[in-house]
Steps between C-alpha positions, in 0.01 A plus 500: 500500500426837657792690352273713259241559768762618752657734246154664464433488865796719593516738205381774735753418770833583337765683699594848377864596546501804722688816413806562697420869552251459777546179692831292511431133445771248576583261218671183640571362149778759469684348788743203460370148529691457826329807648152370393584170655624659821853379481690824462579780745295738284192281560493599865460872432154650540275491195470861371130476434201292405517301179146570382498138386138418565228510231247771539162372368281765343783754476295716265268580803794630711582871508863451612631167397851562626375577844293180509807303388717675752266385781634147453718324755880539491514132454557376147260283309709188470243222558379305192166330472654161571649632832165648616308181403746277694502742803121464513477126429798358674639778714345409833525121457744411780514365856130584551405232248792258506551494889227696671220292346625205713437675833170633355395140412581387847305779668198517262486169322449481121159652506611792722798565269273509191246727663763756625700499172178539286369788717834685505533422125162646409574799713840553336341478150293801590793677657719455189222603260453821693876551513523447123236756426665770707865418405428534130372852561746589765833303454651710777808441719394292805187362335236437749672684780496819305137439406416453866652839584285656225167321512470399872704692765864605518523374860359156400721493195801582723409209737435252221811595314739457793333173600546385142875588509544319830307201369756451219796607720428207735423272208855527372688339794214246535553381139878493546450275800250276323727464203787396725303248685359364170855420393547293822246254351804342336692493830539725802877449510573630157561859618393695810170688475675833522718423196191411291338829613808693386507318150137575432525857628799575273295349201209737582732798518662416168158469327386826660801667349343468159187702612167441337626279226682276759181452693280463190720240327561299816121511572418392145722190490421393862132529426543288190664233719231522765219464248678202334536321832143565608359371169723191527372446853134538389546233228681258732253568781203413282667173397578416862150580616373257237735225624765531229798546733799260509432152635570450863460864605212707654320570168505168317126467559189725451495777764213717386343692781600263776696771685188709519322213677778392724626702689240750353466824312545738795767478769374738762156610376421864460798614705732295270354677192551843667863416584583422140390844370818675586706218351297536175547884506877448542513269211330755282701801625702667229219474242443870535856564371359546150360827623844619602653377180251693279713812553798326335305384199485704176136432423302368795176506295653238267656274760318528830169327405686181381707493815194540723293252323793256533451526876156336464653207317776473764247487780275238328774283330799531725370546850157332507592209285823425680345536846219265394758236390693545820181451711423176310851368543599590854321456832471813710637310801819411315780560763750627240273803428629639839866441414598874512506768239730324251453269202448203715164636608388578144195293393646507145816330612310261732262389221782433258707310749194282595443441128850350469589722197876541540647849443181703475511584871843650436366695205220644716758585773716684245186690391411589854854634543473716183153607594604641832781692336239635251286611785806659660547699186140605500546622859775731396304617182174568689659654805735731314227634263256568779775668710593714208132605453479575876793736450349659194175577696693640794442212739860374508844673485561648160815297446284198420362683190846472340487305168814439304570485129431125499150555644593367837351681815840462643467594864169330527665176368779541760238547777326182400818295458610606855216289645657187342753430786209454742492150349808422725276537809364146414849353562469561874264330731293804580466588138165348450340718774645819351404405147142406593445847641650660185264294291208605723570866412403424139278196537179659371652783289407317176139509600513875581661562159228312316238681709646835403489408130133418519420818687704703258301353214169594665615852563650532149179396334297742710745798431507396129114526488457801715740700285307431184677202353348176367625149542499470123820709511680236693746293290440199724196426721531287809309181453264551801514879487447666834296205625805281456707742714223500771500117492876507550468745790242276668711189457811667638315634803353146567858359478623754752212404729588137461859568585395686814292199601788250460749745658300483829376146476762311296491137400560299813325743726582822680829512688502454873646834613403855398852573388500206258167609365611854436827378342314256265254776406768750401704245314195471270351850516795740573471654152163662588616716792818586308276618206297712741821645650641588153164667416522710812854603419410580141198710601698681777777575253308635199162582653307398185150362459329306215377720214151513364447318174464816304835629635717192431767559234418247215737661244856489646697206374221410259604323182171432337308800361278326246141617482192277538430539121855377416482208734156400379618511136795290599282239674249496204789427258636214714140358530515426118782243556427124460353336810811308584709817507246666723511209743872506495498858594236451771706221662862612447531863390291815487 
């Protein structure tokens, strides 16, 4: 219904074909289909130049259009709107929701789970709104990492970037292990754990071979399945809470809020709520991937707002609703919630088994298995793009800046895939100890990433204002503006303080010996000293300091050059649309 409006909206954002005399642009369409898919030897050769495939809004206000287009990333713009929407809406739905919510329910109770997920969700809405505002103007390689280098401090960006790479590097073997243990739900004697790890690892490598499209298509279809299963669970859950379950099973009578009365809403009081925060953050990790994906989208101004607003609906409908249903159906002292990290400990599987609905627990288990593979693919995508950006900014070996003709950051992908075999550590008895320390390295990295995004937004707005620009020039304005980013910063700091508290005084009390206290603390908080160490290394290496707001470069990589008058005229024209179209735009698009 918006086709005519959209045509008018983007009349000033057409791409001009550059002349070949000055800057050489690479045209992938001239390659064979096998090269574009990444299935020929030719596809592994270095891309000869940028594609200039991103729309430049307000091109009439640019002195050297070709130079602006050439500033684009070496990565090709292969992502379609449906890909970006599903990466935002379903991309991070995985073990954090399907399995991790079980241990969170046990530690915090249904009330603690809702409080933690709501606070993290509200904070994340502000984070993604700020990220959307900046990514539309600066759809640069590396996304928020590159923005941290520019708007904050190169040493801090170096620290955050490498922590982000390590976060996803460790996540890959973790997801391979979880996928393999999930299959054992149908029988531990089917195949050895190491064989399942190998099978899933090969599947991930094959999908990675197809580059951006391989990741995008697998993410799209897996997200569709995850959303379908969660919606089915919500419908079945409401029926079961109301007593409509099969006769002779746990939910054949009205349940209502009985679980909130007995055993109660909170499992371990305030300490239980604090413990759940990291689980909630882990469940939402990956949401920021839309910022990385902006550089591989032809027109972020057209696609990013819909993707980011979809995150709000995912938080409210998918997470909050499903966790509310789980809290009504399952007691927080249910012993099966501590059944390990596999599907048997999933509250979704437990609820459906208790309901006596045959087959659906197996469907959820299949979905968990596909979800963890999806998160594994996200690990390779996010880690490789950030590693490439680190190389492009001089903070990683230059070999990682290599991008081939199929738009694969080839050596960055290889570097991330090489972390996969760490999954075999879990086969041996001492594997859990080693793996726990690897996870501790990146345990809080997601929070630091979100913190940097909010800080970048605050600094960007100040630099934008100091250098004589108006917010009316912005193609997309964050919902809460700078205040929303400050709110996000405060919440993240409070979560870090809460984690410090439970790291020293965990549930069950402080350990008896000093060694056990120190070990327990660093298993939770190791990422903080690692961040500080990387900051010191980055500063000692480059000797750079944060720039003043009037010195920050706000033009490099910029793809929106519309004036305040042009943007206000555009908004005035859209304000004339019928009320239902305006509301649709407010809720779902820009």
